One Martini backbone bead per residue (centre of mass of N, CA, C, O) as a GRO file, in nm:
protein
  181
    1MET     BB    1  -5.637  -5.638 -15.770
    2THR     BB    2  -5.606  -5.358 -15.611
    3ASP     BB    3  -5.760  -5.086 -15.514
    4ARG     BB    4  -5.503  -4.894 -15.544
    5LEU     BB    5  -5.483  -5.008 -15.874
    6HIS     BB    6  -5.747  -4.960 -16.040
    7GLN     BB    7  -5.680  -4.709 -16.202
    8TYR     BB    8  -5.437  -4.800 -16.344
    9GLU     BB    9  -5.564  -5.046 -16.487
   10ALA     BB   10  -5.822  -4.890 -16.627
   11ARG     BB   11  -5.612  -4.705 -16.821
   12ARG     BB   12  -5.504  -4.995 -16.944
   13ASP     BB   13  -5.374  -5.183 -17.226
   14PHE     BB   14  -5.176  -5.469 -17.197
   15HIS     BB   15  -5.174  -5.539 -17.514
   16ARG     BB   16  -5.020  -5.238 -17.581
   17THR     BB   17  -4.856  -5.194 -17.321
   18PRO     BB   18  -4.543  -5.219 -17.145
   19GLU     BB   19  -4.660  -5.193 -16.885
   20PRO     BB   20  -4.687  -5.296 -16.565
   21ARG     BB   21  -4.849  -5.511 -16.389
   22PRO     BB   22  -5.005  -5.594 -16.144
   23MET     BB   23  -4.926  -5.768 -15.857
   24ALA     BB   24  -5.037  -6.004 -15.626
   25ALA     BB   25  -4.766  -5.987 -15.484
   26ARG     BB   26  -4.572  -5.865 -15.234
   27PRO     BB   27  -4.293  -5.759 -15.173
   28ALA     BB   28  -4.043  -5.730 -14.976
   29PRO     BB   29  -3.933  -5.497 -14.768
   30ALA     BB   30  -3.707  -5.269 -14.760
   31SER     BB   31  -3.538  -5.094 -14.554
   32ASP     BB   32  -3.561  -4.879 -14.771
   33PRO     BB   33  -3.745  -4.708 -14.959
   34LEU     BB   34  -3.834  -4.631 -15.283
   35PHE     BB   35  -3.734  -4.417 -15.573
   36VAL     BB   36  -3.867  -4.242 -15.858
   37VAL     BB   37  -3.760  -4.062 -16.146
   38GLN     BB   38  -3.949  -3.976 -16.439
   39GLU     BB   39  -3.915  -3.916 -16.767
   40HIS     BB   40  -4.192  -3.767 -16.963
   41ARG     BB   41  -4.254  -3.777 -17.309
   42THR     BB   42  -4.492  -3.578 -17.411
   43ARG     BB   43  -4.676  -3.324 -17.508
   44GLU     BB   44  -4.610  -3.271 -17.181
   45PRO     BB   45  -4.340  -3.254 -17.055
   46HIS     BB   46  -4.219  -3.446 -16.756
   47PHE     BB   47  -4.221  -3.555 -16.411
   48ASP     BB   48  -4.208  -3.853 -16.203
   49LEU     BB   49  -4.288  -3.904 -15.877
   50ARG     BB   50  -4.195  -4.201 -15.668
   51LEU     BB   51  -4.325  -4.361 -15.374
   52GLU     BB   52  -4.276  -4.598 -15.141
   53ILE     BB   53  -4.611  -4.707 -15.020
   54ASP     BB   54  -4.750  -4.989 -14.919
   55GLY     BB   55  -4.664  -5.145 -15.202
   56VAL     BB   56  -4.661  -4.864 -15.360
   57LEU     BB   57  -4.672  -4.599 -15.590
   58ILE     BB   58  -4.654  -4.282 -15.515
   59SER     BB   59  -4.782  -4.010 -15.745
   60TRP     BB   60  -4.623  -3.740 -15.919
   61VAL     BB   61  -4.636  -3.442 -16.105
   62LEU     BB   62  -4.380  -3.260 -16.271
   63PRO     BB   63  -4.268  -2.978 -16.466
   64ALA     BB   64  -3.980  -3.046 -16.344
   65GLU     BB   65  -3.687  -3.106 -16.235
   66PRO     BB   66  -3.548  -3.191 -15.953
   67GLY     BB   67  -3.374  -3.006 -15.700
   68GLN     BB   68  -3.069  -2.851 -15.490
   69GLY     BB   69  -3.026  -2.567 -15.541
   70PRO     BB   70  -3.030  -2.222 -15.444
   71VAL     BB   71  -3.259  -2.162 -15.695
   72ASP     BB   72  -3.471  -2.331 -15.618
   73ARG     BB   73  -3.795  -2.406 -15.658
   74ARG     BB   74  -4.093  -2.468 -15.631
   75LEU     BB   75  -4.292  -2.758 -15.698
   76GLU     BB   76  -4.544  -2.860 -15.845
   77ALA     BB   77  -4.768  -3.128 -15.742
   78LEU     BB   78  -4.950  -3.386 -15.897
   79ARG     BB   79  -5.152  -3.616 -15.826
   80MET     BB   80  -5.181  -3.957 -15.884
   81GLU     BB   81  -5.182  -4.262 -15.949
   82ASP     BB   82  -5.113  -4.547 -15.854
   83HIS     BB   83  -4.830  -4.773 -15.867
   84PRO     BB   84  -4.648  -5.024 -15.925
   85LEU     BB   85  -4.341  -5.129 -15.833
   86ALA     BB   86  -4.239  -5.210 -16.127
   87TYR     BB   87  -4.227  -4.902 -16.229
   88ALA     BB   88  -3.940  -4.836 -16.119
   89HIS     BB   89  -3.821  -5.002 -16.398
   90PHE     BB   90  -3.958  -4.834 -16.614
   91GLU     BB   91  -3.897  -4.835 -16.968
   92GLY     BB   92  -4.033  -4.658 -17.249
   93GLU     BB   93  -4.301  -4.693 -17.500
   94ILE     BB   94  -4.597  -4.543 -17.519
   95PRO     BB   95  -4.844  -4.561 -17.713
   96THR     BB   96  -5.041  -4.439 -17.922
   97GLY     BB   97  -5.357  -4.400 -17.753
   98GLU     BB   98  -5.235  -4.408 -17.478
   99TYR     BB   99  -5.203  -4.364 -17.169
  100GLY     BB  100  -4.923  -4.178 -17.164
  101ALA     BB  101  -4.799  -4.116 -17.420
  102GLY     BB  102  -4.460  -4.207 -17.449
  103GLN     BB  103  -4.151  -4.141 -17.309
  104VAL     BB  104  -3.980  -4.349 -17.058
  105ARG     BB  105  -3.739  -4.243 -16.807
  106ILE     BB  106  -3.484  -4.272 -16.601
  107TRP     BB  107  -3.346  -4.010 -16.398
  108ASP     BB  108  -3.394  -4.138 -16.094
  109GLN     BB  109  -3.277  -4.341 -15.819
  110GLY     BB  110  -3.364  -4.498 -15.488
  111THR     BB  111  -3.376  -4.395 -15.168
  112PHE     BB  112  -3.576  -4.334 -14.863
  113ARG     BB  113  -3.646  -4.123 -14.589
  114ASN     BB  114  -3.837  -4.070 -14.306
  115VAL     BB  115  -3.834  -3.727 -14.145
  116THR     BB  116  -4.101  -3.695 -13.998
  117THR     BB  117  -4.216  -3.442 -13.764
  118ARG     BB  118  -4.390  -3.387 -13.443
  119LEU     BB  119  -4.318  -3.269 -13.164
  120GLY     BB  120  -4.054  -3.473 -13.170
  121GLN     BB  121  -4.214  -3.692 -13.342
  122SER     BB  122  -4.253  -3.950 -13.533
  123VAL     BB  123  -4.397  -3.994 -13.869
  124ASN     BB  124  -4.567  -4.187 -14.054
  125LEU     BB  125  -4.625  -4.210 -14.389
  126ASP     BB  126  -4.931  -4.236 -14.381
  127ARG     BB  127  -4.990  -4.001 -14.206
  128ALA     BB  128  -4.841  -3.780 -14.362
  129LEU     BB  129  -5.011  -3.823 -14.622
  130ASP     BB  130  -5.290  -3.765 -14.494
  131GLU     BB  131  -5.188  -3.469 -14.385
  132GLY     BB  132  -4.996  -3.338 -14.612
  133GLN     BB  133  -4.695  -3.403 -14.482
  134LEU     BB  134  -4.353  -3.452 -14.595
  135VAL     BB  135  -4.027  -3.565 -14.493
  136ILE     BB  136  -3.753  -3.627 -14.722
  137GLN     BB  137  -3.471  -3.852 -14.780
  138PHE     BB  138  -3.260  -3.853 -15.049
  139ALA     BB  139  -3.080  -4.149 -15.223
  140GLY     BB  140  -2.941  -4.053 -15.505
  141GLU     BB  141  -2.757  -3.950 -15.769
  142LYS     BB  142  -2.926  -3.650 -15.787
  143LEU     BB  143  -3.122  -3.694 -15.545
  144ARG     BB  144  -3.056  -3.517 -15.250
  145GLY     BB  145  -3.195  -3.497 -14.955
  146ASP     BB  146  -3.417  -3.260 -14.814
  147PHE     BB  147  -3.782  -3.275 -14.848
  148VAL     BB  148  -4.089  -3.118 -14.899
  149LEU     BB  149  -4.418  -3.259 -14.902
  150HIS     BB  150  -4.712  -3.058 -14.980
  151ARG     BB  151  -5.025  -2.973 -14.946
  152SER     BB  152  -5.237  -2.761 -15.031
  153ALA     BB  153  -5.430  -2.509 -14.873
  154ASP     BB  154  -5.629  -2.582 -15.088
  155ARG     BB  155  -5.908  -2.788 -15.008
  156THR     BB  156  -6.041  -2.822 -15.300
  157ASP     BB  157  -5.739  -2.958 -15.375
  158GLU     BB  158  -5.596  -3.265 -15.302
  159GLU     BB  159  -5.380  -3.294 -15.558
  160ARG     BB  160  -5.227  -3.046 -15.460
  161TRP     BB  161  -4.873  -2.993 -15.453
  162HIS     BB  162  -4.541  -2.958 -15.305
  163LEU     BB  163  -4.190  -2.919 -15.374
  164ASP     BB  164  -3.927  -2.874 -15.139
  165PRO     BB  165  -3.639  -2.773 -15.025
  166VAL     BB  166  -3.426  -2.804 -14.757
  167ARG     BB  167  -3.304  -2.558 -14.570
  168ASP     BB  168  -3.025  -2.421 -14.439
  169PRO     BB  169  -3.034  -2.209 -14.156
  170SER     BB  170  -2.716  -2.130 -14.157
  171LYS     BB  171  -2.782  -1.995 -14.430
  172PRO     BB  172  -2.822  -1.746 -14.628
  173GLY     BB  173  -3.129  -1.744 -14.757
  174ALA     BB  174  -3.288  -2.023 -14.674
  175GLY     BB  175  -3.547  -2.035 -14.532
  176HIS     BB  176  -3.723  -2.284 -14.490
  177THR     BB  177  -3.707  -2.609 -14.340
  178GLY     BB  178  -3.956  -2.822 -14.255
  179ALA     BB  179  -3.858  -3.049 -14.045
  180GLU     BB  180  -4.062  -2.924 -13.833
  181ILE     BB  181  -4.425  -2.991 -13.811
   0.00000   0.00000   0.00000
């Protein structure tokens, strides 16, 4: 068990839940890292956004499905424990009484590219995550295009983030672009 997956493993009884155990060996990295959005039907249904960074899935809870239409609002995103890469393919029923009990199904999956820049220079994913602002380009079936994922300005809560679609500045009413940070 890696330190990054300690919280994930501590919350689960793998004799009762079908969720994947963390693997000892890391798979070889793909050319572009993967993402998955899972619909999680619990007492409070929500969506889980997971991004592959450094051999684990960095995860956030979203109150609604992410979108890219012109009326999309920013989504609050609460950071949760890291998950093993195998979770990107997990669908199933987490039993009553277990952490996260309810139905999990894949809403969308694909790859993403880190397009975060500062002062014209590329910023790697680890640094962008540590600094609390990533610009990512999704290539999924439903989720496509550029989004900004940024930590709340309220420094008292490191786990509160927002997910905003990047608007095309050439279109009226586009709002912020977020592409250059």
